[in-house]
All heavy atoms as a GROMACS GRO file, in nm:
protein
  574
    1MET      N    1   0.876  -2.699  -0.211
    1MET     CA    2   0.960  -2.755  -0.313
    1MET      C    3   1.104  -2.709  -0.290
    1MET      O    4   1.130  -2.591  -0.279
    1MET     CB    5   0.910  -2.705  -0.449
    1MET     CG    6   0.913  -2.807  -0.556
    1MET     SD    7   0.876  -2.726  -0.713
    1MET     CE    8   0.736  -2.816  -0.761
    2VAL      N    9   1.196  -2.796  -0.285
    2VAL     CA   10   1.336  -2.762  -0.262
    2VAL      C   11   1.395  -2.703  -0.389
    2VAL      O   12   1.380  -2.756  -0.498
    2VAL     CB   13   1.417  -2.886  -0.219
    2VAL    CG1   14   1.563  -2.853  -0.205
    2VAL    CG2   15   1.361  -2.941  -0.090
    3GLY      N   16   1.462  -2.588  -0.377
    3GLY     CA   17   1.527  -2.526  -0.491
    3GLY      C   18   1.434  -2.452  -0.584
    3GLY      O   19   1.475  -2.407  -0.690
    4PHE      N   20   1.307  -2.437  -0.548
    4PHE     CA   21   1.212  -2.368  -0.636
    4PHE      C   22   1.221  -2.218  -0.614
    4PHE      O   23   1.215  -2.170  -0.503
    4PHE     CB   24   1.068  -2.413  -0.607
    4PHE     CG   25   0.965  -2.336  -0.684
    4PHE    CD1   26   0.948  -2.356  -0.819
    4PHE    CD2   27   0.886  -2.242  -0.619
    4PHE    CE1   28   0.853  -2.285  -0.889
    4PHE    CE2   29   0.791  -2.170  -0.690
    4PHE     CZ   30   0.774  -2.192  -0.825
    5GLU      N   31   1.243  -2.145  -0.722
    5GLU     CA   32   1.240  -2.000  -0.718
    5GLU      C   33   1.131  -1.954  -0.812
    5GLU      O   34   1.137  -1.983  -0.931
    5GLU     CB   35   1.374  -1.942  -0.762
    5GLU     CG   36   1.460  -1.900  -0.647
    5GLU     CD   37   1.582  -1.824  -0.692
    5GLU    OE1   38   1.567  -1.716  -0.752
    5GLU    OE2   39   1.691  -1.875  -0.664
    6PRO      N   40   1.029  -1.885  -0.761
    6PRO     CA   41   0.919  -1.844  -0.849
    6PRO      C   42   0.967  -1.743  -0.953
    6PRO      O   43   1.052  -1.659  -0.926
    6PRO     CB   44   0.818  -1.780  -0.754
    6PRO     CG   45   0.899  -1.740  -0.635
    6PRO     CD   46   1.012  -1.839  -0.626
    7GLY      N   47   0.914  -1.754  -1.071
    7GLY     CA   48   0.943  -1.658  -1.177
    7GLY      C   49   0.852  -1.537  -1.165
    7GLY      O   50   0.767  -1.528  -1.076
    8ARG      N   51   0.869  -1.443  -1.255
    8ARG     CA   52   0.790  -1.320  -1.254
    8ARG      C   53   0.640  -1.350  -1.260
    8ARG      O   54   0.561  -1.292  -1.188
    8ARG     CB   55   0.832  -1.232  -1.373
    8ARG     CG   56   0.758  -1.102  -1.380
    8ARG     CD   57   0.813  -1.017  -1.494
    8ARG     NE   58   0.747  -0.890  -1.502
    8ARG     CZ   59   0.638  -0.867  -1.575
    8ARG    NH1   60   0.585  -0.964  -1.646
    8ARG    NH2   61   0.583  -0.748  -1.577
    9ARG      N   62   0.601  -1.442  -1.347
    9ARG     CA   63   0.459  -1.474  -1.363
    9ARG      C   64   0.401  -1.528  -1.233
    9ARG      O   65   0.293  -1.488  -1.191
    9ARG     CB   66   0.440  -1.572  -1.476
    9ARG     CG   67   0.294  -1.602  -1.506
    9ARG     CD   68   0.278  -1.686  -1.631
    9ARG     NE   69   0.342  -1.629  -1.747
    9ARG     CZ   70   0.284  -1.540  -1.829
    9ARG    NH1   71   0.163  -1.499  -1.806
    9ARG    NH2   72   0.349  -1.494  -1.933
   10GLU      N   73   0.471  -1.620  -1.166
   10GLU     CA   74   0.421  -1.676  -1.041
   10GLU      C   75   0.408  -1.569  -0.933
   10GLU      O   76   0.312  -1.568  -0.856
   10GLU     CB   77   0.512  -1.790  -0.991
   10GLU     CG   78   0.505  -1.916  -1.074
   10GLU     CD   79   0.596  -1.915  -1.194
   10GLU    OE1   80   0.679  -1.821  -1.210
   10GLU    OE2   81   0.587  -2.008  -1.274
   11VAL      N   82   0.506  -1.479  -0.928
   11VAL     CA   83   0.500  -1.371  -0.829
   11VAL      C   84   0.381  -1.280  -0.857
   11VAL      O   85   0.306  -1.244  -0.766
   11VAL     CB   86   0.633  -1.290  -0.828
   11VAL    CG1   87   0.619  -1.165  -0.744
   11VAL    CG2   88   0.746  -1.377  -0.778
   12LEU      N   89   0.360  -1.244  -0.983
   12LEU     CA   90   0.248  -1.157  -1.018
   12LEU      C   91   0.114  -1.224  -0.991
   12LEU      O   92   0.021  -1.160  -0.942
   12LEU     CB   93   0.257  -1.112  -1.164
   12LEU     CG   94   0.372  -1.017  -1.195
   12LEU    CD1   95   0.380  -0.989  -1.344
   12LEU    CD2   96   0.356  -0.888  -1.118
   13VAL      N   97   0.101  -1.352  -1.024
   13VAL     CA   98  -0.024  -1.424  -0.998
   13VAL      C   99  -0.050  -1.429  -0.848
   13VAL      O  100  -0.162  -1.405  -0.802
   13VAL     CB  101  -0.019  -1.565  -1.060
   13VAL    CG1  102  -0.134  -1.650  -1.010
   13VAL    CG2  103  -0.023  -1.557  -1.212
   14GLY      N  104   0.053  -1.457  -0.770
   14GLY     CA  105   0.037  -1.460  -0.625
   14GLY      C  106   0.000  -1.324  -0.568
   14GLY      O  107  -0.086  -1.313  -0.482
   15ALA      N  108   0.065  -1.219  -0.618
   15ALA     CA  109   0.034  -1.083  -0.572
   15ALA      C  110  -0.109  -1.045  -0.608
   15ALA      O  111  -0.180  -0.983  -0.528
   15ALA     CB  112   0.132  -0.984  -0.632
   16ALA      N  113  -0.153  -1.084  -0.728
   16ALA     CA  114  -0.291  -1.054  -0.768
   16ALA      C  115  -0.390  -1.126  -0.679
   16ALA      O  116  -0.494  -1.071  -0.641
   16ALA     CB  117  -0.312  -1.092  -0.915
   17ALA      N  118  -0.361  -1.250  -0.644
   17ALA     CA  119  -0.450  -1.326  -0.556
   17ALA      C  120  -0.458  -1.261  -0.418
   17ALA      O  121  -0.566  -1.250  -0.360
   17ALA     CB  122  -0.401  -1.471  -0.544
   18LEU      N  123  -0.343  -1.216  -0.366
   18LEU     CA  124  -0.344  -1.148  -0.237
   18LEU      C  125  -0.420  -1.016  -0.243
   18LEU      O  126  -0.498  -0.984  -0.154
   18LEU     CB  127  -0.200  -1.121  -0.190
   18LEU     CG  128  -0.122  -1.242  -0.142
   18LEU    CD1  129   0.023  -1.205  -0.117
   18LEU    CD2  130  -0.185  -1.301  -0.017
   19ALA      N  131  -0.399  -0.940  -0.350
   19ALA     CA  132  -0.466  -0.811  -0.365
   19ALA      C  133  -0.617  -0.829  -0.379
   19ALA      O  134  -0.694  -0.747  -0.329
   19ALA     CB  135  -0.410  -0.736  -0.485
   20ALA      N  136  -0.659  -0.935  -0.445
   20ALA     CA  137  -0.802  -0.958  -0.464
   20ALA      C  138  -0.872  -0.982  -0.331
   20ALA      O  139  -0.988  -0.946  -0.314
   20ALA     CB  140  -0.824  -1.077  -0.557
   21GLY      N  141  -0.800  -1.039  -0.235
   21GLY     CA  142  -0.860  -1.066  -0.105
   21GLY      C  143  -0.838  -0.956  -0.003
   21GLY      O  144  -0.892  -0.961   0.107
   22ALA      N  145  -0.761  -0.855  -0.038
   22ALA     CA  146  -0.730  -0.748   0.058
   22ALA      C  147  -0.847  -0.651   0.070
   22ALA      O  148  -0.928  -0.636  -0.019
   22ALA     CB  149  -0.605  -0.673   0.012
   23ALA      N  150  -0.852  -0.584   0.183
   23ALA     CA  151  -0.956  -0.484   0.205
   23ALA      C  152  -0.931  -0.364   0.113
   23ALA      O  153  -0.817  -0.332   0.082
   23ALA     CB  154  -0.953  -0.439   0.351
   24PRO      N  155  -1.038  -0.294   0.069
   24PRO     CA  156  -1.021  -0.178  -0.020
   24PRO      C  157  -0.926  -0.072   0.037
   24PRO      O  158  -0.847  -0.015  -0.036
   24PRO     CB  159  -1.162  -0.123  -0.035
   24PRO     CG  160  -1.251  -0.241  -0.010
   24PRO     CD  161  -1.179  -0.325   0.092
   25ALA      N  162  -0.931  -0.050   0.166
   25ALA     CA  163  -0.842   0.051   0.226
   25ALA      C  164  -0.696   0.010   0.213
   25ALA      O  165  -0.610   0.094   0.186
   25ALA     CB  166  -0.878   0.072   0.373
   26ALA      N  167  -0.668  -0.119   0.229
   26ALA     CA  168  -0.530  -0.166   0.216
   26ALA      C  169  -0.482  -0.150   0.073
   26ALA      O  170  -0.368  -0.112   0.049
   26ALA     CB  171  -0.520  -0.312   0.259
   27ARG      N  172  -0.569  -0.177  -0.024
   27ARG     CA  173  -0.530  -0.160  -0.165
   27ARG      C  174  -0.504  -0.014  -0.195
   27ARG      O  175  -0.409   0.020  -0.265
   27ARG     CB  176  -0.638  -0.216  -0.257
   27ARG     CG  177  -0.640  -0.367  -0.262
   27ARG     CD  178  -0.721  -0.418  -0.378
   27ARG     NE  179  -0.858  -0.373  -0.379
   27ARG     CZ  180  -0.961  -0.440  -0.329
   27ARG    NH1  181  -0.943  -0.557  -0.273
   27ARG    NH2  182  -1.083  -0.390  -0.335
   28ALA      N  183  -0.587   0.076  -0.143
   28ALA     CA  184  -0.567   0.219  -0.166
   28ALA      C  185  -0.435   0.264  -0.106
   28ALA      O  186  -0.361   0.340  -0.167
   28ALA     CB  187  -0.683   0.299  -0.108
   29GLN      N  188  -0.404   0.216   0.015
   29GLN     CA  189  -0.278   0.253   0.079
   29GLN      C  190  -0.160   0.200  -0.001
   29GLN      O  191  -0.061   0.270  -0.019
   29GLN     CB  192  -0.274   0.197   0.221
   29GLN     CG  193  -0.149   0.237   0.297
   29GLN     CD  194  -0.149   0.182   0.438
   29GLN    OE1  195  -0.230   0.097   0.471
   29GLN    NE2  196  -0.058   0.230   0.519
   30GLN      N  197  -0.169   0.078  -0.053
   30GLN     CA  198  -0.061   0.022  -0.132
   30GLN      C  199  -0.039   0.103  -0.259
   30GLN      O  200   0.073   0.130  -0.297
   30GLN     CB  201  -0.094  -0.123  -0.167
   30GLN     CG  202   0.018  -0.192  -0.241
   30GLN     CD  203  -0.018  -0.334  -0.277
   30GLN    OE1  204  -0.135  -0.370  -0.283
   30GLN    NE2  205   0.082  -0.415  -0.302
   31ARG      N  206  -0.146   0.146  -0.324
   31ARG     CA  207  -0.133   0.224  -0.446
   31ARG      C  208  -0.064   0.356  -0.418
   31ARG      O  209   0.016   0.403  -0.497
   31ARG     CB  210  -0.271   0.248  -0.509
   31ARG     CG  211  -0.326   0.127  -0.578
   31ARG     CD  212  -0.449   0.164  -0.654
   31ARG     NE  213  -0.558   0.200  -0.568
   31ARG     CZ  214  -0.668   0.128  -0.550
   31ARG    NH1  215  -0.684   0.016  -0.614
   31ARG    NH2  216  -0.762   0.168  -0.469
   32GLN      N  217  -0.093   0.419  -0.305
   32GLN     CA  218  -0.033   0.547  -0.271
   32GLN      C  219   0.115   0.532  -0.239
   32GLN      O  220   0.189   0.628  -0.248
   32GLN     CB  221  -0.106   0.609  -0.152
   32GLN     CG  222  -0.245   0.653  -0.186
   32GLN     CD  223  -0.320   0.701  -0.065
   32GLN    OE1  224  -0.274   0.688   0.048
   32GLN    NE2  225  -0.438   0.757  -0.086
   33ALA      N  226   0.159   0.413  -0.207
   33ALA     CA  227   0.298   0.392  -0.169
   33ALA      C  228   0.392   0.386  -0.289
   33ALA      O  229   0.512   0.380  -0.272
   33ALA     CB  230   0.311   0.264  -0.087
   34VAL      N  231   0.338   0.384  -0.411
   34VAL     CA  232   0.422   0.376  -0.530
   34VAL      C  233   0.472   0.515  -0.564
   34VAL      O  234   0.398   0.599  -0.614
   34VAL     CB  235   0.345   0.315  -0.650
   34VAL    CG1  236   0.434   0.308  -0.772
   34VAL    CG2  237   0.293   0.178  -0.613
   35ARG      N  238   0.599   0.539  -0.537
   35ARG     CA  239   0.658   0.671  -0.559
   35ARG      C  240   0.663   0.705  -0.708
   35ARG      O  241   0.691   0.619  -0.790
   35ARG     CB  242   0.800   0.670  -0.501
   35ARG     CG  243   0.860   0.805  -0.491
   35ARG     CD  244   0.990   0.795  -0.416
   35ARG     NE  245   1.048   0.927  -0.406
   35ARG     CZ  246   1.171   0.950  -0.370
   35ARG    NH1  247   1.249   0.850  -0.338
   35ARG    NH2  248   1.218   1.072  -0.363
   36TRP      N  249   0.637   0.828  -0.740
   36TRP     CA  250   0.640   0.882  -0.876
   36TRP      C  251   0.530   0.823  -0.965
   36TRP      O  252   0.540   0.827  -1.086
   36TRP     CB  253   0.776   0.864  -0.942
   36TRP     CG  254   0.890   0.910  -0.860
   36TRP    CD1  255   0.989   0.834  -0.809
   36TRP    CD2  256   0.916   1.044  -0.817
   36TRP    NE1  257   1.077   0.910  -0.738
   36TRP    CE2  258   1.034   1.041  -0.740
   36TRP    CE3  259   0.852   1.166  -0.833
   36TRP    CZ2  260   1.088   1.154  -0.682
   36TRP    CZ3  261   0.907   1.278  -0.774
   36TRP    CH2  262   1.023   1.272  -0.701
   37SER      N  263   0.430   0.764  -0.908
   37SER     CA  264   0.323   0.705  -0.987
   37SER      C  265   0.196   0.787  -0.969
   37SER      O  266   0.168   0.838  -0.861
   37SER     CB  267   0.297   0.561  -0.941
   37SER     OG  268   0.196   0.504  -1.019
   38VAL      N  269   0.119   0.801  -1.075
   38VAL     CA  270  -0.009   0.869  -1.066
   38VAL      C  271  -0.116   0.778  -1.122
   38VAL      O  272  -0.093   0.701  -1.214
   38VAL     CB  273  -0.010   1.004  -1.142
   38VAL    CG1  274   0.086   1.101  -1.080
   38VAL    CG2  275   0.024   0.985  -1.287
   39GLY      N  276  -0.234   0.788  -1.067
   39GLY     CA  277  -0.345   0.706  -1.114
   39GLY      C  278  -0.334   0.563  -1.066
   39GLY      O  279  -0.227   0.514  -1.033
   40ASP      N  280  -0.449   0.500  -1.056
   40ASP     CA  281  -0.450   0.360  -1.014
   40ASP      C  282  -0.548   0.280  -1.099
   40ASP      O  283  -0.596   0.176  -1.058
   40ASP     CB  284  -0.482   0.348  -0.865
   40ASP     CG  285  -0.612   0.419  -0.828
   40ASP    OD1  286  -0.691   0.450  -0.918
   40ASP    OD2  287  -0.634   0.440  -0.709
   41GLU      N  288  -0.576   0.330  -1.216
   41GLU     CA  289  -0.663   0.259  -1.309
   41GLU      C  290  -0.588   0.140  -1.369
   41GLU      O  291  -0.469   0.147  -1.393
   41GLU     CB  292  -0.705   0.352  -1.424
   41GLU     CG  293  -0.776   0.478  -1.378
   41GLU     CD  294  -0.919   0.450  -1.339
   41GLU    OE1  295  -0.983   0.368  -1.406
   41GLU    OE2  296  -0.966   0.511  -1.242
   42PRO      N  297  -0.660   0.031  -1.396
   42PRO     CA  298  -0.593  -0.080  -1.466
   42PRO      C  299  -0.562  -0.040  -1.610
   42PRO      O  300  -0.623   0.053  -1.664
   42PRO     CB  301  -0.698  -0.192  -1.462
   42PRO     CG  302  -0.828  -0.126  -1.435
   42PRO     CD  303  -0.797   0.002  -1.362
   43PRO      N  304  -0.468  -0.104  -1.676
   43PRO     CA  305  -0.434  -0.069  -1.813
   43PRO      C  306  -0.556  -0.082  -1.905
   43PRO      O  307  -0.639  -0.170  -1.887
   43PRO     CB  308  -0.327  -0.171  -1.852
   43PRO     CG  309  -0.284  -0.236  -1.727
   43PRO     CD  310  -0.390  -0.216  -1.626
   44ARG      N  311  -0.564   0.005  -2.003
   44ARG     CA  312  -0.675  -0.001  -2.100
   44ARG      C  313  -0.642  -0.090  -2.218
   44ARG      O  314  -0.728  -0.134  -2.291
   44ARG     CB  315  -0.707   0.139  -2.151
   44ARG     CG  316  -0.761   0.228  -2.044
   44ARG     CD  317  -0.805   0.361  -2.102
   44ARG     NE  318  -0.800   0.459  -1.995
   44ARG     CZ  319  -0.757   0.582  -2.009
   44ARG    NH1  320  -0.713   0.623  -2.125
   44ARG    NH2  321  -0.754   0.663  -1.908
   45THR      N  322  -0.514  -0.116  -2.239
   45THR     CA  323  -0.469  -0.194  -2.353
   45THR      C  324  -0.410  -0.325  -2.304
   45THR      O  325  -0.336  -0.328  -2.206
   45THR     CB  326  -0.360  -0.118  -2.431
   45THR    OG1  327  -0.404   0.015  -2.455
   45THR    CG2  328  -0.330  -0.184  -2.563
   46ARG      N  329  -0.442  -0.434  -2.372
   46ARG     CA  330  -0.385  -0.564  -2.336
   46ARG      C  331  -0.248  -0.579  -2.402
   46ARG      O  332  -0.231  -0.546  -2.518
   46ARG     CB  333  -0.475  -0.675  -2.385
   46ARG     CG  334  -0.598  -0.693  -2.300
   46ARG     CD  335  -0.660  -0.823  -2.340
   46ARG     NE  336  -0.611  -0.924  -2.249
   46ARG     CZ  337  -0.690  -1.003  -2.178
   46ARG    NH1  338  -0.818  -0.995  -2.193
   46ARG    NH2  339  -0.639  -1.092  -2.098
   47ALA      N  340  -0.157  -0.630  -2.327
   47ALA     CA  341  -0.024  -0.658  -2.383
   47ALA      C  342  -0.032  -0.785  -2.467
   47ALA      O  343  -0.110  -0.875  -2.436
   47ALA     CB  344   0.077  -0.676  -2.271
   48PRO      N  345   0.047  -0.794  -2.573
   48PRO     CA  346   0.048  -0.917  -2.652
   48PRO      C  347   0.094  -1.036  -2.568
   48PRO      O  348   0.163  -1.019  -2.468
   48PRO     CB  349   0.150  -0.888  -2.762
   48PRO     CG  350   0.168  -0.740  -2.762
   48PRO     CD  351   0.136  -0.691  -2.625
   49ALA      N  352   0.056  -1.155  -2.610
   49ALA     CA  353   0.097  -1.276  -2.539
   49ALA      C  354   0.250  -1.281  -2.529
   49ALA      O  355   0.321  -1.245  -2.623
   49ALA     CB  356   0.045  -1.399  -2.613
   50ASN      N  357   0.300  -1.323  -2.415
   50ASN     CA  358   0.443  -1.337  -2.387
   50ASN      C  359   0.520  -1.206  -2.389
   50ASN      O  360   0.642  -1.206  -2.396
   50ASN     CB  361   0.507  -1.437  -2.485
   50ASN     CG  362   0.443  -1.573  -2.476
   50ASN    OD1  363   0.418  -1.622  -2.367
   50ASN    ND2  364   0.414  -1.633  -2.589
   51ALA      N  365   0.451  -1.094  -2.383
   51ALA     CA  366   0.519  -0.965  -2.381
   51ALA      C  367   0.576  -0.939  -2.241
   51ALA      O  368   0.524  -0.988  -2.142
   51ALA     CB  369   0.422  -0.853  -2.418
   52ALA      N  370   0.682  -0.862  -2.235
   52ALA     CA  371   0.742  -0.825  -2.107
   52ALA      C  372   0.786  -0.679  -2.113
   52ALA      O  373   0.838  -0.634  -2.213
   52ALA     CB  374   0.863  -0.913  -2.077
   53ASP      N  375   0.760  -0.606  -2.006
   53ASP     CA  376   0.804  -0.468  -1.996
   53ASP      C  377   0.943  -0.471  -1.934
   53ASP      O  378   0.958  -0.500  -1.816
   53ASP     CB  379   0.708  -0.389  -1.909
   53ASP     CG  380   0.748  -0.244  -1.894
   53ASP    OD1  381   0.851  -0.204  -1.952
   53ASP    OD2  382   0.678  -0.171  -1.823
   54CYS      N  383   1.043  -0.443  -2.012
   54CYS     CA  384   1.179  -0.454  -1.960
   54CYS      C  385   1.256  -0.324  -1.981
   54CYS      O  386   1.378  -0.325  -1.991
   54CYS     CB  387   1.250  -0.571  -2.026
   54CYS     SG  388   1.256  -0.560  -2.205
   55HIS      N  389   1.185  -0.211  -1.986
   55HIS     CA  390   1.257  -0.085  -2.001
   55HIS      C  391   1.308  -0.037  -1.865
   55HIS      O  392   1.271  -0.091  -1.761
   55HIS     CB  393   1.166   0.021  -2.065
   55HIS     CG  394   1.068   0.082  -1.970
   55HIS    ND1  395   0.950   0.023  -1.935
   55HIS    CD2  396   1.074   0.198  -1.901
   55HIS    CE1  397   0.886   0.100  -1.851
   55HIS    NE2  398   0.960   0.207  -1.827
   56PHE      N  399   1.395   0.060  -1.867
   56PHE     CA  400   1.447   0.116  -1.743
   56PHE      C  401   1.473   0.264  -1.764
   56PHE      O  402   1.476   0.313  -1.876
   56PHE     CB  403   1.574   0.043  -1.697
   56PHE     CG  404   1.684   0.045  -1.798
   56PHE    CD1  405   1.778   0.146  -1.800
   56PHE    CD2  406   1.692  -0.055  -1.894
   56PHE    CE1  407   1.879   0.148  -1.894
   56PHE    CE2  408   1.793  -0.053  -1.989
   56PHE     CZ  409   1.887   0.048  -1.989
   57HIS      N  410   1.490   0.335  -1.654
   57HIS     CA  411   1.514   0.478  -1.658
   57HIS      C  412   1.646   0.508  -1.588
   57HIS      O  413   1.676   0.450  -1.485
   57HIS     CB  414   1.403   0.554  -1.586
   57HIS     CG  415   1.269   0.534  -1.647
   57HIS    ND1  416   1.209   0.628  -1.725
   57HIS    CD2  417   1.182   0.430  -1.642
   57HIS    CE1  418   1.092   0.584  -1.766
   57HIS    NE2  419   1.074   0.463  -1.717
   58ILE      N  420   1.722   0.599  -1.645
   58ILE     CA  421   1.843   0.650  -1.581
   58ILE      C  422   1.824   0.801  -1.571
   58ILE      O  423   1.801   0.867  -1.671
   58ILE     CB  424   1.969   0.617  -1.662
   58ILE    CG1  425   1.986   0.466  -1.672
   58ILE    CG2  426   2.091   0.683  -1.600
   58ILE    CD1  427   2.099   0.424  -1.763
   59TYR      N  428   1.828   0.853  -1.451
   59TYR     CA  429   1.816   0.997  -1.430
   59TYR      C  430   1.953   1.053  -1.399
   59TYR      O  431   2.017   1.012  -1.303
   59TYR     CB  432   1.718   1.027  -1.316
   59TYR     CG  433   1.580   0.976  -1.345
   59TYR    CD1  434   1.533   0.858  -1.288
   59TYR    CD2  435   1.496   1.045  -1.432
   59TYR    CE1  436   1.406   0.811  -1.316
   59TYR    CE2  437   1.369   0.998  -1.461
   59TYR     CZ  438   1.325   0.882  -1.403
   59TYR     OH  439   1.200   0.835  -1.432
   60ASP      N  440   1.997   1.143  -1.482
   60ASP     CA  441   2.132   1.198  -1.470
   60ASP      C  442   2.122   1.350  -1.465
   60ASP      O  443   2.074   1.413  -1.559
   60ASP     CB  444   2.213   1.153  -1.592
   60ASP     CG  445   2.360   1.191  -1.583
   60ASP    OD1  446   2.394   1.287  -1.510
   60ASP    OD2  447   2.440   1.125  -1.651
   61ASP      N  448   2.166   1.409  -1.355
   61ASP     CA  449   2.156   1.553  -1.336
   61ASP      C  450   2.237   1.634  -1.436
   61ASP      O  451   2.220   1.755  -1.447
   61ASP     CB  452   2.200   1.591  -1.194
   61ASP     CG  453   2.101   1.543  -1.089
   61ASP    OD1  454   1.983   1.518  -1.124
   61ASP    OD2  455   2.142   1.529  -0.972
   62SER      N  456   2.326   1.570  -1.511
   62SER     CA  457   2.406   1.645  -1.608
   62SER      C  458   2.328   1.675  -1.736
   62SER      O  459   2.375   1.750  -1.820
   62SER     CB  460   2.535   1.570  -1.641
   62SER     OG  461   2.506   1.448  -1.706
   63PHE      N  462   2.207   1.618  -1.750
   63PHE     CA  463   2.122   1.647  -1.865
   63PHE      C  464   2.011   1.742  -1.823
   63PHE      O  465   1.954   1.727  -1.715
   63PHE     CB  466   2.062   1.519  -1.924
   63PHE     CG  467   2.164   1.430  -1.987
   63PHE    CD1  468   2.224   1.328  -1.915
   63PHE    CD2  469   2.202   1.450  -2.119
   63PHE    CE1  470   2.319   1.246  -1.973
   63PHE    CE2  471   2.298   1.369  -2.178
   63PHE     CZ  472   2.356   1.268  -2.105
   64PRO      N  473   1.977   1.839  -1.907
   64PRO     CA  474   1.873   1.935  -1.868
   64PRO      C  475   1.736   1.870  -1.859
   64PRO      O  476   1.706   1.774  -1.930
   64PRO     CB  477   1.876   2.038  -1.982
   64PRO     CG  478   1.941   1.968  -2.097
   64PRO     CD  479   2.032   1.865  -2.039
   65VAL      N  480   1.655   1.923  -1.770
   65VAL     CA  481   1.518   1.876  -1.751
   65VAL      C  482   1.425   1.968  -1.827
   65VAL      O  483   1.448   2.089  -1.832
   65VAL     CB  484   1.483   1.876  -1.599
   65VAL    CG1  485   1.340   1.835  -1.575
   65VAL    CG2  486   1.579   1.789  -1.523
   66ALA      N  487   1.320   1.914  -1.887
   66ALA     CA  488   1.223   1.996  -1.959
   66ALA      C  489   1.163   2.099  -1.863
   66ALA      O  490   1.134   2.068  -1.747
   66ALA     CB  491   1.114   1.909  -2.018
   67ALA      N  492   1.145   2.219  -1.910
   67ALA     CA  493   1.094   2.328  -1.825
   67ALA      C  494   0.957   2.296  -1.766
   67ALA      O  495   0.925   2.337  -1.655
   67ALA     CB  496   1.088   2.457  -1.906
   68ASN      N  497   0.874   2.221  -1.840
   68ASN     CA  498   0.739   2.192  -1.792
   68ASN      C  499   0.730   2.056  -1.723
   68ASN      O  500   0.620   2.008  -1.694
   68ASN     CB  501   0.639   2.198  -1.908
   68ASN     CG  502   0.671   2.096  -2.015
   68ASN    OD1  503   0.779   2.038  -2.018
   68ASN    ND2  504   0.576   2.074  -2.105
   69ALA      N  505   0.842   1.991  -1.693
   69ALA     CA  506   0.840   1.859  -1.630
   69ALA      C  507   0.785   1.868  -1.488
   69ALA      O  508   0.826   1.954  -1.411
   69ALA     CB  509   0.980   1.799  -1.628
   70THR      N  510   0.692   1.779  -1.456
   70THR     CA  511   0.640   1.772  -1.320
   70THR      C  512   0.700   1.655  -1.244
   70THR      O  513   0.701   1.653  -1.123
   70THR     CB  514   0.486   1.761  -1.321
   70THR    OG1  515   0.451   1.645  -1.398
   70THR    CG2  516   0.422   1.883  -1.381
   71LEU      N  517   0.750   1.557  -1.317
   71LEU     CA  518   0.814   1.442  -1.256
   71LEU      C  519   0.964   1.468  -1.252
   71LEU      O  520   1.030   1.474  -1.354
   71LEU     CB  521   0.785   1.315  -1.338
   71LEU     CG  522   0.852   1.186  -1.292
   71LEU    CD1  523   0.806   1.149  -1.152
   71LEU    CD2  524   0.824   1.075  -1.390
   72ARG      N  525   1.017   1.487  -1.133
   72ARG     CA  526   1.160   1.516  -1.118
   72ARG      C  527   1.220   1.428  -1.009
   72ARG      O  528   1.249   1.473  -0.899
   72ARG     CB  529   1.178   1.664  -1.084
   72ARG     CG  530   1.137   1.753  -1.199
   72ARG     CD  531   1.153   1.899  -1.163
   72ARG     NE  532   1.111   1.981  -1.275
   72ARG     CZ  533   1.182   2.079  -1.324
   72ARG    NH1  534   1.296   2.110  -1.273
   72ARG    NH2  535   1.136   2.148  -1.426
   73PRO      N  536   1.240   1.301  -1.041
   73PRO     CA  537   1.298   1.211  -0.941
   73PRO      C  538   1.444   1.242  -0.919
   73PRO      O  539   1.508   1.308  -1.000
   73PRO     CB  540   1.280   1.072  -1.005
   73PRO     CG  541   1.268   1.098  -1.150
   73PRO     CD  542   1.207   1.235  -1.165
   74PRO      N  543   1.498   1.196  -0.808
   74PRO     CA  544   1.639   1.220  -0.780
   74PRO      C  545   1.727   1.144  -0.879
   74PRO      O  546   1.681   1.051  -0.945
   74PRO     CB  547   1.657   1.167  -0.638
   74PRO     CG  548   1.547   1.070  -0.618
   74PRO     CD  549   1.433   1.119  -0.703
   75GLU      N  550   1.852   1.181  -0.885
   75GLU     CA  551   1.946   1.116  -0.976
   75GLU      C  552   1.949   0.965  -0.949
   75GLU      O  553   1.950   0.922  -0.834
   75GLU     CB  554   2.086   1.174  -0.961
   75GLU     CG  555   2.184   1.111  -1.055
   75GLU     CD  556   2.307   1.195  -1.081
   75GLU    OE1  557   2.307   1.314  -1.052
   75GLU    OE2  558   2.403   1.137  -1.131
   76ALA      N  559   1.946   0.888  -1.055
   76ALA     CA  560   1.951   0.742  -1.046
   76ALA      C  561   2.032   0.690  -1.162
   76ALA      O  562   1.979   0.672  -1.271
   76ALA     CB  563   1.810   0.683  -1.046
   77GLY      N  564   2.159   0.672  -1.142
   77GLY     CA  565   2.246   0.623  -1.248
   77GLY      C  566   2.254   0.473  -1.253
   77GLY      O  567   2.191   0.402  -1.175
   78VAL      N  568   2.333   0.424  -1.345
   78VAL     CA  569   2.350   0.281  -1.360
   78VAL      C  570   2.419   0.225  -1.237
   78VAL      O  571   2.386   0.128  -1.182
   78VAL     CB  572   2.434   0.249  -1.486
   78VAL    CG1  573   2.458   0.101  -1.501
   78VAL    CG2  574   2.370   0.307  -1.608
   0.00000   0.00000   0.00000
C-alpha cells in the first residue's frame, strides 16, 4: 500500500504473530535483551479497552536515588 504507515496496534499484532511462530530459544533470547527489565510473565491484569501506556521516565543524576534501589539506569534526560 502506498503511503501506509502501520500504527501501534498493527505493529504489536505483527510482532505477536512473529513471536508466536518463533522458536522458544529465540523468544528467551529476545526477552533477555530488554535492558532494565525483570521477569517475562505475561500481564496478570487486562488493560481497559482503548487504553494506552504513555508514561515515560526521566533519570536525572541531580536527584538522590533511594538507598535500597536496585534499578539504577544511566542518566536519561528530556
